[in-house]
C-alpha positions as a printed NumPy array, in Angstrom:
array([[  4.225,  10.734, -29.451],
       [  2.649,  14.084, -28.639],
       [  0.237,  13.57 , -31.512],
       [ -0.664,  10.204, -30.036],
       [ -1.514,  11.791, -26.696],
       [ -3.609,  14.401, -28.495],
       [ -5.467,  11.683, -30.386],
       [ -5.926,   9.717, -27.169],
       [ -7.288,  12.78 , -25.433],
       [ -9.874,  13.2  , -28.195],
       [-11.289,   9.718, -27.544],
       [-13.699,   9.926, -24.638],
       [-13.123,   6.4  , -23.316],
       [ -9.335,   6.717, -23.307],
       [ -9.505,  10.235, -21.858],
       [-11.657,   8.915, -19.015],
       [ -9.144,   6.13 , -18.326],
       [ -6.244,   8.582, -18.324],
       [ -7.991,  11.015, -15.982],
       [ -9.05 ,   8.199, -13.66 ],
       [ -5.481,   6.892, -13.449],
       [ -4.113,  10.375, -12.853],
       [ -6.692,  11.049, -10.141],
       [ -5.783,   7.922,  -8.18 ],
       [ -2.06 ,   8.691,  -8.489],
       [ -2.693,  12.204,  -7.12 ],
       [ -4.657,  10.71 ,  -4.21 ],
       [ -1.753,   8.342,  -3.591],
       [  0.737,  11.201,  -3.453],
       [ -1.503,  13.275,  -1.181],
       [ -1.858,  10.328,   1.202],
       [  1.925,  10.118,   1.382],
       [  1.926,  13.343,   3.433],
       [ -0.716,  12.314,   6.015],
       [  1.266,  11.575,   9.202],
       [  0.627,   8.579,  11.436],
       [  0.106,   9.558,  15.105],
       [  2.652,   8.385,  17.621],
       [  5.759,   8.498,  15.383],
       [  8.564,  11.029,  15.571],
       [  9.047,  11.401,  11.805],
       [ 12.098,  13.646,  12.153],
       [ 14.044,  11.145,  14.261],
       [ 12.934,   8.253,  12.046],
       [ 13.993,   9.998,   8.824],
       [ 17.404,  10.775,  10.317],
       [ 18.001,   7.072,  11.016],
       [ 16.486,   5.508,   7.887],
       [ 19.283,   6.892,   5.702],
       [ 21.756,   4.784,   7.694],
       [ 20.14 ,   1.526,   6.577],
       [ 20.353,   0.486,   2.931],
       [ 17.328,  -1.816,   3.069],
       [ 15.125,   0.877,   4.601],
       [ 16.398,   3.357,   2.034],
       [ 15.362,   0.936,  -0.7  ],
       [ 11.892,   0.531,   0.839],
       [ 11.646,   4.3  ,   1.23 ],
       [ 12.273,   4.693,  -2.494],
       [  9.522,   2.199,  -3.344],
       [  7.105,   4.038,  -1.061],
       [  7.779,   7.405,  -2.687],
       [  9.443,   8.816,   0.452],
       [  6.46 ,   7.908,   2.644],
       [  8.552,   5.661,   4.884],
       [ 10.936,   8.482,   5.865],
       [  7.895,  10.564,   6.874],
       [  6.087,   7.47 ,   8.171],
       [  2.854,   8.648,   6.636],
       [ -0.331,   6.714,   5.918],
       [  1.268,   4.946,   2.945],
       [  4.597,   4.312,   4.706],
       [  4.639,   0.603,   3.807],
       [  3.63 ,   1.326,   0.225],
       [  2.615,  -1.581,  -1.978],
       [  5.712,  -3.658,  -1.077],
       [  3.886,  -5.957,   1.428],
       [  1.412,  -6.952,  -1.284],
       [  4.261,  -7.716,  -3.715],
       [  6.057,  -9.769,  -1.062],
       [  2.819, -11.615,  -0.275],
       [  2.289, -12.315,  -3.963],
       [  5.783, -13.78 ,  -4.261],
       [  5.241, -15.958,  -1.171],
       [  1.942, -17.304,  -2.51 ],
       [  3.534, -18.045,  -5.897],
       [  6.262, -20.059,  -4.207],
       [  3.751, -21.898,  -2.031],
       [  1.653, -22.672,  -5.12 ],
       [  4.569, -24.679,  -6.476],
       [  5.326, -26.386,  -3.152],
       [  1.716, -27.188,  -2.096],
       [ -0.287, -29.366,  -4.531],
       [ -3.64 , -28.104,  -3.201],
       [ -2.744, -24.507,  -4.075],
       [ -1.454, -25.633,  -7.481],
       [ -4.785, -27.297,  -8.261],
       [ -6.591, -24.222,  -6.983],
       [ -4.571, -21.919,  -9.243],
       [ -5.721, -23.804, -12.356],
       [ -9.412, -23.206, -11.601],
       [-11.242, -19.988, -12.439],
       [-12.8  , -19.635,  -8.994],
       [ -9.55 , -20.816,  -7.442],
       [ -7.583, -17.917,  -8.881],
       [ -9.947, -15.486,  -7.189],
       [ -9.476, -17.333,  -3.911],
       [ -5.699, -17.212,  -4.279],
       [ -5.913, -13.477,  -5.018],
       [ -7.965, -13.026,  -1.855],
       [ -5.393, -14.991,   0.156],
       [ -2.644, -12.808,  -1.328],
       [ -4.456,  -9.681,  -0.14 ],
       [ -4.736, -11.039,   3.39 ],
       [ -1.046, -11.997,   3.426],
       [ -0.102,  -8.52 ,   2.177],
       [ -2.177,  -6.835,   4.88 ],
       [ -0.632,  -9.038,   7.572],
       [  2.871,  -8.319,   6.309],
       [  2.151,  -4.573,   6.352],
       [  1.232,  -4.719,  10.044],
       [  4.221,  -6.904,  10.962],
       [  6.661,  -4.884,   8.881],
       [  5.561,  -1.521,  10.308],
       [  5.88 ,  -2.668,  13.92 ],
       [  9.201,  -4.392,  13.229],
       [ 10.734,  -1.249,  11.713],
       [  9.58 ,   0.956,  14.589],
       [ 10.634,  -1.466,  17.345],
       [ 14.023,  -2.155,  15.74 ],
       [ 14.881,   1.507,  15.186],
       [ 13.604,   2.378,  18.657],
       [ 16.   ,  -0.141,  20.215],
       [ 18.949,   0.453,  17.871],
       [ 19.124,   4.259,  17.991],
       [ 19.694,   6.694,  20.794],
       [ 16.967,   9.11 ,  19.693],
       [ 13.342,   8.277,  20.428],
       [ 11.336,   7.21 ,  17.382],
       [  8.022,   7.193,  19.233],
       [  5.836,   9.991,  20.526],
       [  3.663,   7.912,  22.828],
       [ -0.011,   8.783,  22.845],
       [ -1.077,  10.139,  26.228],
       [ -4.246,   8.087,  26.6  ],
       [ -3.397,   6.165,  29.756],
       [ -1.405,   6.897,  32.872],
       [  0.805,   3.835,  32.51 ],
       [  3.767,   4.144,  30.141],
       [  3.435,   0.512,  29.066],
       [ -0.213,   1.088,  28.148],
       [  0.776,   4.171,  26.13 ],
       [  3.389,   2.126,  24.294],
       [  0.968,  -0.68 ,  23.469],
       [ -1.732,   1.669,  22.185],
       [  0.899,   3.481,  20.092],
       [  2.02 ,   0.245,  18.446],
       [ -1.596,  -0.747,  17.782],
       [ -2.304,   2.657,  16.223],
       [  0.753,   2.394,  13.963],
       [ -0.172,  -1.134,  12.855],
       [ -3.788,  -0.18 ,  12.072],
       [ -2.807,   2.936,  10.1  ],
       [ -0.11 ,   1.181,   8.061],
       [ -2.384,  -1.786,   7.376],
       [ -5.216,   0.484,   6.268],
       [ -2.846,   2.409,   4.003],
       [ -1.557,  -0.742,   2.296],
       [ -5.108,  -2.11 ,   1.901],
       [ -6.207,   1.155,   0.31 ],
       [ -3.254,   1.04 ,  -2.098],
       [ -4.178,  -2.517,  -3.1  ],
       [ -7.717,  -1.333,  -3.815],
       [ -6.417,   1.589,  -5.881],
       [ -4.119,  -0.717,  -7.834],
       [ -7.001,  -2.99 ,  -8.741],
       [ -9.159,  -0.044,  -9.788],
       [ -6.396,   1.299, -12.048],
       [ -6.037,  -2.11 , -13.692],
       [ -9.796,  -2.36 , -14.288],
       [-10.706,   1.198, -15.223],
       [ -7.439,   2.999, -15.929],
       [ -4.307,   2.715, -18.064],
       [ -1.642,   0.112, -17.36 ],
       [ -1.14 ,  -2.324, -14.51 ],
       [ -2.279,  -0.732, -11.257],
       [  0.443,  -2.1  ,  -8.98 ],
       [  3.147,  -1.208, -11.489],
       [  1.726,   2.305, -11.881],
       [  1.86 ,   2.888,  -8.115],
       [  5.485,   1.734,  -7.978],
       [  6.232,   3.917, -10.994],
       [  4.66 ,   6.931,  -9.254],
       [  6.697,   6.223,  -6.104],
       [  9.991,   6.147,  -7.989],
       [  9.158,   9.19 , -10.113],
       [  8.422,  11.104,  -6.894],
       [ 12.116,  10.77 ,  -5.96 ],
       [ 13.372,  12.183,  -9.282],
       [ 13.086,  15.854,  -8.165],
       [ 15.273,  15.033,  -5.163],
       [ 17.999,  13.788,  -7.527],
       [ 17.908,  17.083,  -9.448],
       [ 18.   ,  19.036,  -6.185],
       [ 21.135,  17.096,  -5.193],
       [ 22.713,  17.943,  -8.559],
       [ 21.909,  21.654,  -8.28 ],
       [ 23.282,  21.765,  -4.742],
       [ 26.359,  19.941,  -5.97 ],
       [ 27.002,  22.564,  -8.637],
       [ 26.78 ,  25.385,  -6.098],
       [ 30.41 ,  24.584,  -5.2  ],
       [ 32.727,  26.401,  -7.61 ],
       [ 34.907,  24.021,  -9.643],
       [ 38.015,  26.14 ,  -9.123],
       [ 37.829,  26.25 ,  -5.311],
       [ 40.742,  24.595,  -3.493],
       [ 38.634,  22.23 ,  -1.397],
       [ 36.736,  21.169,  -4.476],
       [ 39.706,  20.397,  -6.724],
       [ 41.451,  18.461,  -3.965],
       [ 38.504,  16.035,  -3.895],
       [ 39.26 ,  14.486,  -7.281],
       [ 39.937,  10.958,  -8.465],
       [ 41.855,   9.83 , -11.571],
       [ 42.333,  13.473, -12.558],
       [ 38.586,  14.006, -13.035],
       [ 37.194,  17.253, -11.655],
       [ 34.21 ,  16.5  ,  -9.438],
       [ 32.09 ,  19.185, -11.126],
       [ 31.795,  16.694, -13.994],
       [ 30.116,  14.201, -11.666],
       [ 26.505,  15.202, -12.524],
       [ 27.323,  14.957, -16.23 ],
       [ 28.751,  11.463, -15.704],
       [ 25.655,  10.415, -13.739],
       [ 23.425,  11.8  , -16.497],
       [ 25.415,   9.973, -19.194],
       [ 25.17 ,   6.683, -17.29 ],
       [ 21.42 ,   7.182, -16.894],
       [ 20.947,   7.835, -20.627],
       [ 22.946,   4.713, -21.539],
       [ 20.915,   2.648, -19.067],
       [ 17.607,   3.896, -20.467],
       [ 18.695,   3.18 , -24.045],
       [ 19.906,  -0.321, -23.182],
       [ 16.792,  -1.155, -21.173],
       [ 14.513,   0.007, -23.998],
       [ 16.457,  -2.066, -26.523],
       [ 16.406,  -5.288, -24.483],
       [ 12.834,  -4.835, -23.229],
       [ 11.525,  -4.732, -26.799],
       [ 13.656,  -7.69 , -27.954],
       [ 11.609, -10.847, -28.629],
       [ 12.694, -14.286, -29.838],
       [  9.939, -15.563, -32.118],
       [  9.646, -19.35 , -32.239],
       [  7.755, -20.295, -35.443],
       [  4.673, -22.521, -35.07 ],
       [  2.777, -24.24 , -37.895],
       [ -0.75 , -25.613, -37.494],
       [ -1.676, -28.675, -39.533],
       [ -4.709, -28.628, -41.79 ],
       [ -7.79 , -30.389, -40.47 ],
       [-11.1  , -31.189, -42.146],
       [-14.087, -30.788, -39.843],
       [-17.295, -31.58 , -41.688],
       [-17.081, -29.733, -44.955],
       [-14.746, -27.014, -43.694],
       [-10.961, -26.891, -43.696],
       [ -9.256, -25.595, -40.545],
       [ -5.605, -24.938, -39.723],
       [ -2.718, -24.492, -42.054],
       [ -1.781, -21.192, -40.419],
       [  1.66 , -19.991, -39.4  ],
       [  2.249, -18.096, -36.184],
       [  4.935, -17.803, -33.542],
       [  5.538, -18.051, -29.793],
       [  6.969, -14.74 , -28.516],
       [  9.742, -15.222, -25.948],
       [ 11.06 , -11.986, -24.484],
       [ 14.79 , -11.528, -24.073],
       [ 14.264, -10.411, -20.468],
       [ 10.987, -12.089, -19.55 ],
       [ 11.742, -11.992, -15.806],
       [ 11.899,  -8.214, -15.728],
       [ 13.367,  -6.721, -12.585],
       [ 12.324,  -9.469, -10.138],
       [ 15.689, -11.357, -10.006],
       [ 17.491,  -8.083,  -9.336],
       [ 15.106,  -7.143,  -6.51 ],
       [ 15.398, -10.602,  -4.917],
       [ 19.2  , -10.545,  -5.076],
       [ 19.436,  -6.999,  -3.723],
       [ 17.072,  -7.733,  -0.845],
       [ 18.896, -10.929,   0.122],
       [ 22.29 ,  -9.197,   0.128],
       [ 20.996,  -6.323,   2.238],
       [ 19.612,  -8.55 ,   4.992],
       [ 23.03 ,  -9.366,   6.588],
       [ 23.971,  -5.675,   6.503],
       [ 20.649,  -4.795,   8.105],
       [ 21.215,  -7.318,  10.903],
       [ 24.801,  -6.158,  11.411],
       [ 23.74 ,  -2.515,  11.749],
       [ 21.451,  -3.465,  14.63 ],
       [ 24.343,  -5.184,  16.442],
       [ 25.163,  -3.54 ,  19.755],
       [ 28.932,  -4.01 ,  19.375],
       [ 30.17 ,  -2.714,  16.01 ],
       [ 33.545,  -4.449,  16.449],
       [ 32.041,  -7.899,  16.93 ],
       [ 32.914, -10.698,  14.501],
       [ 29.683, -10.707,  12.505],
       [ 29.404,  -6.921,  11.881],
       [ 33.106,  -6.804,  10.996],
       [ 32.743,  -9.668,   8.517],
       [ 29.691,  -8.073,   6.891],
       [ 31.363,  -4.668,   6.742],
       [ 34.51 ,  -6.105,   5.111],
       [ 33.129,  -8.771,   2.756],
       [ 29.373,  -8.278,   2.253],
       [ 29.184,  -4.559,   1.546],
       [ 29.646,  -2.546,  -1.627],
       [ 31.2  ,   0.247,   0.47 ],
       [ 33.907,  -2.02 ,   1.91 ],
       [ 37.353,  -0.464,   2.22 ],
       [ 38.945,  -3.728,   1.062],
       [ 39.042,  -4.294,  -2.724],
       [ 38.606,  -8.028,  -2.1  ],
       [ 35.44 ,  -7.331,  -0.101],
       [ 33.969,  -5.212,  -2.897],
       [ 34.823,  -7.93 ,  -5.439],
       [ 33.192, -10.638,  -3.287],
       [ 30.078,  -8.507,  -2.85 ],
       [ 29.571,  -7.925,  -6.564],
       [ 30.396, -11.547,  -7.448],
       [ 27.748, -12.748,  -4.988],
       [ 25.376, -10.118,  -6.353],
       [ 25.828, -11.391,  -9.901],
       [ 25.496, -15.066,  -8.913],
       [ 22.301, -14.354,  -6.983],
       [ 20.831, -12.463,  -9.952],
       [ 21.563, -15.406, -12.261],
       [ 20.209, -17.928,  -9.751],
       [ 16.997, -16.018,  -9.122],
       [ 16.552, -15.458, -12.872],
       [ 16.5  , -19.213, -13.508],
       [ 14.324, -19.784, -10.453],
       [ 11.753, -17.19 , -11.5  ],
       [ 11.848, -18.44 , -15.105],
       [ 10.996, -21.965, -13.93 ],
       [  7.925, -20.518, -12.216],
       [  6.651, -18.303, -15.009],
       [  7.468, -20.471, -18.063],
       [  6.276, -24.069, -18.425],
       [  7.509, -25.633, -21.711],
       [  5.741, -28.95 , -21.019],
       [  2.339, -27.298, -20.791],
       [  2.989, -25.232, -23.941],
       [  4.031, -28.384, -25.789],
       [  0.845, -30.167, -24.732],
       [ -1.323, -27.246, -25.841],
       [  0.378, -27.168, -29.23 ],
       [ -0.064, -30.901, -29.716],
       [ -3.737, -30.814, -28.718],
       [ -4.442, -28.007, -31.208],
       [ -2.501, -29.6  , -34.057],
       [  0.426, -27.191, -33.821],
       [  4.126, -28.008, -34.17 ],
       [  7.459, -26.253, -34.493],
       [  8.949, -26.847, -37.964],
       [ 11.74 , -29.413, -37.748],
       [ 10.834, -30.445, -34.179],
       [  8.67 , -33.445, -33.36 ],
       [  5.626, -32.872, -31.102],
       [  5.698, -33.931, -27.48 ],
       [  8.884, -34.153, -25.421],
       [ 11.231, -32.955, -28.215],
       [  9.156, -29.759, -28.458],
       [  9.264, -29.165, -24.691],
       [ 13.03 , -29.825, -24.652],
       [ 13.502, -27.392, -27.526],
       [ 11.487, -24.683, -25.764],
       [ 13.391, -25.353, -22.533],
       [ 16.721, -24.836, -24.322],
       [ 15.491, -21.583, -25.859],
       [ 14.162, -20.417, -22.505],
       [ 17.448, -21.263, -20.744],
       [ 19.48 , -19.286, -23.263],
       [ 17.177, -16.282, -23.055],
       [ 17.173, -16.504, -19.252],
       [ 20.965, -16.437, -19.219],
       [ 20.985, -13.472, -21.585],
       [ 18.448, -11.612, -19.428],
       [ 20.359, -12.448, -16.24 ],
       [ 23.664, -11.244, -17.702],
       [ 21.911,  -8.085, -18.879],
       [ 20.596,  -7.462, -15.353],
       [ 24.085,  -8.08 , -13.95 ],
       [ 25.508,  -5.628, -16.465],
       [ 23.129,  -2.777, -15.665],
       [ 23.205,  -3.427, -11.91 ],
       [ 26.94 ,  -3.867, -11.359],
       [ 28.893,  -1.985, -14.047],
       [ 27.255,   1.467, -13.497],
       [ 27.599,   1.076,  -9.717],
       [ 31.296,   0.223,  -9.981],
       [ 31.892,   3.046, -12.47 ],
       [ 30.198,   5.654, -10.296],
       [ 32.047,   4.331,  -7.25 ],
       [ 35.422,   4.605,  -9.006],
       [ 34.648,   8.13 , -10.188],
       [ 33.421,   9.083,  -6.733],
       [ 29.966,  10.04 ,  -7.981],
       [ 27.313,   9.633,  -5.293],
       [ 24.415,  11.673,  -6.581],
       [ 21.826,   9.019,  -7.372],
       [ 21.76 ,   7.596,  -3.834],
       [ 19.204,   4.72 ,  -3.739],
       [ 17.862,   5.844,  -7.11 ],
       [ 19.937,   3.379,  -9.07 ],
       [ 19.743,   0.973, -12.013],
       [ 16.864,  -0.991, -10.455],
       [ 14.713,   2.123, -10.22 ],
       [ 15.54 ,   3.147, -13.78 ],
       [ 14.73 ,  -0.358, -15.032],
       [ 11.333,  -0.327, -13.313],
       [ 10.481,   3.148, -14.581],
       [ 11.379,   2.384, -18.193],
       [  9.656,  -1.033, -18.167],
       [  6.409,   0.356, -16.756],
       [  6.494,   3.319, -19.149],
       [  6.96 ,   1.014, -22.148],
       [  4.204,  -1.311, -20.955],
       [  1.785,   1.574, -20.44 ],
       [  2.674,   3.102, -23.812],
       [  2.063,  -0.251, -25.484],
       [ -1.363,  -0.577, -23.875],
       [ -2.292,   2.972, -24.858],
       [ -1.107,   2.281, -28.378],
       [ -3.264,  -0.849, -28.607],
       [ -6.297,   1.163, -27.532],
       [ -5.546,   3.74 , -30.199],
       [ -5.003,   1.139, -32.906],
       [ -8.448,  -0.252, -32.171],
       [ -9.804,   3.149, -33.196],
       [ -7.607,   3.405, -36.321],
       [ -5.201,   5.93 , -34.85 ],
       [ -1.483,   5.908, -35.413],
       [  0.152,   5.268, -32.058],
       [  3.558,   4.754, -30.458],
       [  4.4  ,   1.635, -32.436],
       [  3.126,   2.915, -35.777]])
């Protein structure tokens, strides 16, 4: 691998792409420390850790949300906007027709940008207003531009919305530039950089954890199942290694459906007669079902935490039966069962959007292709649908396995070192790294170099 990087560095075009990508990532990280005027970052950071959903968004913004910097919203509004437009494309026939045209795809991409920018403004104001009303400490440092307090408050909200919107728009522009002129997918690279930025914090937590001597009385008394807590970092590291190995194995797994093209005579030339295959990934949906399920489960907890009376019926129900930290074993079981069912449901839903067996069957039939032993037309589409359903179930069960089992294991052992840096983050990091390595390898193979896959 090191030799591959050396060979890549020797090629001017690839070296330029690598430096360009690195430069934009550095700019992204520098922008994460530019504060937005009017926000008390210290008070906001102290309250964000109390909300799981905000902690998740803070991870995806590389810690910018806790500092409420220029890139506080990160690239998440654009991703949410993209998901909304994809769903509307299926529901609205006009958008579906537009998505099949070359010019229409550019228009849909433009609409997605506008939706992402609007969501960034709405999301930033919503977070500030909600935390301002739900906490005792003041989140705002109102700008002293007018004598009236209400005018100061309005201008502060407008300033926050403009800054957060500009930051998200700039990130969208950087993501597109990385895709065009850099290495890898731009949006994925920005998310990857955000998650990697939180890795040093995990190591800091581990080092601070080990500062407590394992033979101290207070330390040994805090044990579970006879396991000394000084082993906790080693357990977390072992779980991480197993997750990375499993994710790499499944991410590279592909089900190859054989395809044979019939021979055709066009003029005096013979075409066809070739054998190829349709690659179907074992986990084609990636991390999207897991993110959808996690977000949906965190919404009730988020609403309950903003409830004025903590002992009311709704907060009590959420705390007992819709939380992974519930004191009742039945509540924890219900939470993880719902989590798994949502992952499976969203996996099939997202698969129905991204994979269309009818269209693939039509394309094969029009080009004289067929699957050996399967008749063209509807039997081919039914066959591909069965294969896709089985692979979707396998991918969904795999996501359930890596999302639920490590969390339960660490909870039983009392290991709380990874915080919001959990299986989802590891899955995204490994997937993006493999995708980027594959693209770099393809560029090297074009120049007759031995790369990652060689």
